N, C-alpha and C positions, 0 to 999 in steps of 0.2 A: 060532719061531713070532710072537712079538711083531711082528717084523718085519711078516710077514705079516697081523697082525689091524689094526696102523695102516697098513698101505697099502688092507687093503679097508676101513677104514673112510672112508681119504682119498676109494676113490672111490665110496664110497658117499655120501657128502657132498655131492661135485661132481656126481653125478648127483642128488641132490635139488633142490641148487640151478639144473643145468639145467632140469629139470622144473617147477621153480616161478617162474623164471622166464620159462618158457615160456606157462605159465599164468598168471601175470599178463600176458604181452603178447598172449594171447588176450584175457581181459578187458579189459583196455582198449580193444583194436580194438572187442570189440563194444558198451562203452560210446562208443565216440567213434561210432557208426556211429546208434545210438540218439540221441543225443545231437545230431548232425549235423540227425538229419531231422526232429529236435523231437518225438521222442516221451521225452518226460521222463517220465512214469511208468516208462517201461522202464530209462531212463539211469542216473534218481537210486539207487534201489536200487544199482545198477552200481557207482556212483562210490561210495557210502557202502562201499562191500565194497573199492574199492581204495585208497581213504585211509588204511584200515584195514589189508588184509593188504599191500597194493604202494608204500605212497608214494614211492620213489625208480623207480616203472616207467619215466616220462618226464614231460617238463614239461606232455605234452601234455595229460596228467590236468587238470593245473589251469589249462593257459588255457583248456581245453575246458570244463573245470567251470564258468570264471569267467563267461564266456558261458552257459553254460545256467544257471543261478544268476540271473544281470540277466537273460534272458528270462521267469523265474520269477517275478520279485520283481515284475517290469512288471505280468505276466498277472493275481497275484493279487489280489482284494479284499479278504478277511480280514486285517483290519491284523494278529492278533494271528502267521498264520503265515505273511501278509510278513514279522514280526521274525525268525520261524523262519530264515526261508530268507537274510535279511542278514545273521543271525551264522553261516549255513554261509557265505556268501561270505566274510566275514573270515577264518573259520578255513581256509579256501581260498588266500586270498593267505599266509596266515601260514606256513601248508605249505610252499607254490611257496617264498617267503620261505627259510625253513629246509633244506629238501631238495635247492634249485638257486637256493643265493644268487650264483653267476657269473654266473646268465641272469635276475635277478631284484632290479635297481636298488633299491636303499632309499629314496629322492627319489621313486620313481614308486609302489613298494609300500605304503609307510605314507600318501600321500597320495592311492590307492585304497581304502585300508583308511577312513582318515577321511573320505572320500566316504560309503562306503556308510552310514556310523555316523550321521553328519549326516543324509541323506538318509532316514533308517527310524529316527531319532531313538532310537540304542542309546546308554547310557551318557549320562552326564550333557554340557553341551557343553567342559566342561574334560578331560573325558575326550577326545573326539572334538579339541577343539584340540592334544592332544598329539600326536598323530598325524601331524597337518601341521608343527605346529613342530619336531617329531624331524624330518623330512622337510626342513625348512627348513634347519638346524641341519647335518645330519650330511651330506646328499647334495645342496645348492642347484642343482647343475649338469643332475639329473635331476626337477627339480620345475619341469615344463614346462607341465601339464596347466591349460588356460586355466578350466575350469571349478572346480578345486582351487586355484585362483589367490585367484579369488572368495569361495569360501566360507572358504577359509584367511581372508581379511581380514572376511567377513559373520561369522564366530564373533569373533574378536578385536572388532568391533566392539559385539557385545552385551555380551562380556566387559568391555570399556570403561561400556556401559549399564548393566551392574551393579555396577560401583564396583569390579569385579576388576581391571583395566585402567588405568592412567593414562594420559591423553589425549596427551599427549606422546609416548606409548608408542603411540599407535595412527596417529601423525602420520608417524611413525620408520617404519611397518610399511607405511602408505602407501609411503612414498617408495621403501623398498626394493623392493615388488612391482612396484611401474611401472617400476622400473628393471629389473625382472626382464620384464616384457613386453616393454618396449623393447628388452633386448636379444635375445629372442626373436623380434621384427619385425625387427629388422636381419639376423637370420640366411635370414628369408626375402624380406628385401629383396636382400639379396647373392645369394640363389638367380636372383629375378629379373631381376636388371640386366643381366647378358652379353644374356637372353633379349629385352629389350626393345630393347637394342640392333642384336641380329640383326632383330628385325621390323621397325625402322626402316628397316635397309639395305634391307629388305623381301627377304630372306633365306628361305629352306624351312627348315621347324621338323621336326624328325624326330617323330615319336610320342611318343616318351618326353620329347622338349622342351617340345610340347603339354602333356604330363602334368605335368610340371613347373611351366611357368606356372601352369595351371590351380589345383593344389594350393598351391603360394602365396598365390595370390589368396585362396582357401577360408581360411589360416591368416592370412594378415593382415584378412581380415574377421573373423576369430573373435576376434582378440586386439583390435580396435577396440570390438566386441561389449563385450568382458569389461573393456577400460578402460574405459570408460561407468558399466557396473553398479559399479566399485566408485567413480567420482568420484559414481556417485548414494547409494552407502552413506553415501559421508562426509559429503556433502551441506554442511546447514548450519552442520554444526559448526565447517568452513573455512572458511566466509565470512568477511570483515573483520567486517561487521559485531558477530559472535562475538570471532575472534581478536583485535581489536584490545582489546577495553575486557578481555580475559582477559588478555592480555601488561604493558597497561598497570599492571594489579594487583598484577602478580609481578613488574612490572620492577626495583627497588630492592631488592627481596629477591635475586632471580638475576643481578642485570646484572655479576656476577663468574663464573658459572656458566657457562664454554666450552660444554659439551652442550647447556643450556637454551638462550642464548644460538643456537647453530647451527640447532637446529631451528624457533625461534620464528624469525627471521628467511629461513629455508628456507620456513617456510609461509607466510610475508608476500609473499614475491618473487610462490612459486609460482599465489599467488591474486590477483596483481597491486596489494597494497596498496602499494606503495611510494610512494604520495603524502600519505602520513601521517607526521606526525612522529616516531612511533612507530618508523619504518623506520631512520629515521635516526641514531635513539637506537642502536636496538639493534647496524645494522652498525659505529657508530663504536666500543663498546663493544666488540664481539667482534673486530672488528680490532685496537684498541689488544691485547687476550689473544692475539692467536692470528693473525697475517694470512696468509692462503691466496689460493689461486687465487678461493675462493667470495665472499672479502669486497672483496676486487679484482674482482670482477664485480659484487656490487651494489653498491659506490660508480660503476662504469661506470652504471650504470642512474640512480644520486642524481644524477651528473655531466649524465648528457642529461635529465634533467628537468628541471634546473635550465638549460639552455641551452649549458652547455659542453661543445661537441659534441668538440672536441680533446682536452679531458681524458677524455671519455668512453671513446674511442678506445684512448686510453693507458692505463684502467684494462682494458679491455676483451682488450688486447693481451698484458697483465700475466696475464689469470687464464689465458690460452688457452695462454700459457706455462708457466704454473706446475700447470696442471691433468694430472692421468695419466688420470683416470677418462676414456673414448670420447663419453660421453653429453654427461657435463658438459661436453667443451671444444667439439661441436658446439656447444652453445649459445651459448658464447664467440665461436665463429669465427660463428655466424647473428649475433651480434648487431652485429660487426665489420660484415659484409656490407651488416647492414639500416642503419647511416649510410652506408656509403659509395654505395648503390642513393638514400637521400635527396638525398646531395650530385650524383646526377646521373653518378658516376664506376663508371659500369657494368661497366668491364674489372677492376677493384677489386674491385667486387661481387661479378661472377662469382667470381673468385679465392677468396673469402670462404666464398663459398654452397660452394662443391666442395668446399673444407675442412673444411665441416660436413658432406657426406654423406660424406666419408672416415671421419669417426668415426659418424654416424648414417647409415646408409643407407636407412632407410624415411624422413626428414625430408623427406615431401613437400610440404612448405611453400617449400624451398629450390630444388625443381624450378619451382614456379609463380611467384618470384619471378624465376628467369631466363627463365622463358617470356614474362613480362611486360615485362622489359626489352626480350627478344630482339622482340617483337611493337610497342614505342613506339620501337624504334630503325630501322622497314620502310624511311622515307623517305630514310633516312642509308645504307641499306645494298644498293646496285644502281645501274648503269648506265642502264637502261632497267623502264619502267613491268612488265612482266613479272617481271621481278631483283630488283627490289622488294618485292614481293606473294611472293614466291619465300620469304622471309623468313620469312611466318606456318607456312610449312608446317613451317620448325623451331622455332617457339614452339610449336606444336600437340603438335610429338613430346615437347619436356619440359612440357607439360600431363600429357600421356599416362603420361610417368613417374611423375608425382606420383599419377594413379590408381593406377598399378601396387602402387606402393611404401606407400603410406599411404592403408587402406580409409578411413579415417574424412574424408578428402578427396576420394573418388572422385568422388562423384555430381558436385560443385563443378568437380574436374577436369579431368569428361569434357566440361563445357557449356562448360567454358573453349575446351578443345581443338578444340573443335567451332564456336565463336567463330573462332577463327584459321582454321580448315579452311576455313569459309565465307570469308575473304577473302585466301584464298591462290587462283593460279589457275585457274579454270574449267575444266571437258573442254575446252570449243571453245577455251575464250584456249593452251591445251598447242597443240591441232591448231592452230589458226592460225598459231602461231607455231615448230612444226614443234622443239616442244622437249620431247614423251616421249622418256622414260628416259634424257634428259639427264643432266648434271649443273651445278646452278650452286652458283659460288662465290663468299663473299662477301669483301670487301678493308677492311670496317669492322672495329669491335672483335666482333662475332660471329665471325667467322670462320668456318672450317671451310665446308662446304657442304649443299645436299642436291642427292636426285636427284629429279626429276620422274617424276610416276606413268605408269605406261604405261597407255594408253589402252584 
């Protein structure tokens, strides 16, 4: 008898759960349809019932709920009601993280919470900052929102203004955030790189490839805008006029503090305050305490400024060999390339510009430098007027690569590419020489070849 009752209880339980699940799924479908159609007066009550009674029904509940609440906040005029909806959105994100942790990266969800709180003035600056900071410390790989990075730094700056953060902490955070943006730029530049090569070879794109190249350009543009905005926030706090007296004042007290010296030298180098004697004092003190790739790089800059080019090259190469971080390695290689370019050693310069690009694919300036060297070599790279001028097609290709990977240079790079294109053989030149579709090879340092456009 007990066994029969137990089996009956199990059957009833399964039946109840099945009926419950079906009811949850049906209500989710009704909510989703209403929210998708923008009928929020119907969707919101359904949403509230679902998060209360069926919180684990499907992640769609929270994804659609987020979009619905975003739209409602945007449309709402009453500030009090806007805050109510913003709090619902924060709760929605927390519930998603609670019930679907495997599909909700902490680095993304916490940033989204921080953004909603900051944009709608929920809690204190410290409350808002905590979500951004926890995302940064717990899951930096998923902290990729350009707007989130900007607001994180903006709040940090406001806390520094209020005396709740030290200015050197602000400088450290600036470097960290800019490095994160540049890593993301590199990811998108790597997407664009093979597609640009395909475009230069006049190969057909699939619709998917066209979309990838277009999206890559959009991302790169957004990152450039955010980087500019962050620089705007830092503003005069990091100008030489402020940095030099501030660091001079503290130097004697801090000259054995490796962290302080590292930050001070990094800021002065980034802001090109390297001609001031203080920079030498900082670098010398830091190099004595902790020789590293960074101090070697700074000493290279000082040697170059003093006209000792051979010593500068030695330090830059030492910096590149010692450095493990790709972005900093790229800076060292770029500096080496600049020395060789100035000397007229274009082949060596290109080698190091390419090494810089291997470590930082979004370094559009390296592509522009290669383009300018190629263009300046036109008279030495062909056995006929047509072949000499064909070099400009190759120069234009490199300038266009710069535009594709670095949105901050796009306008200048495209203008440069256009100027090179105008110096290349015209359509009438191609027709008269019978060169359409043919390949022109270069025997000078430029090497390689270009395919003459079809008319």
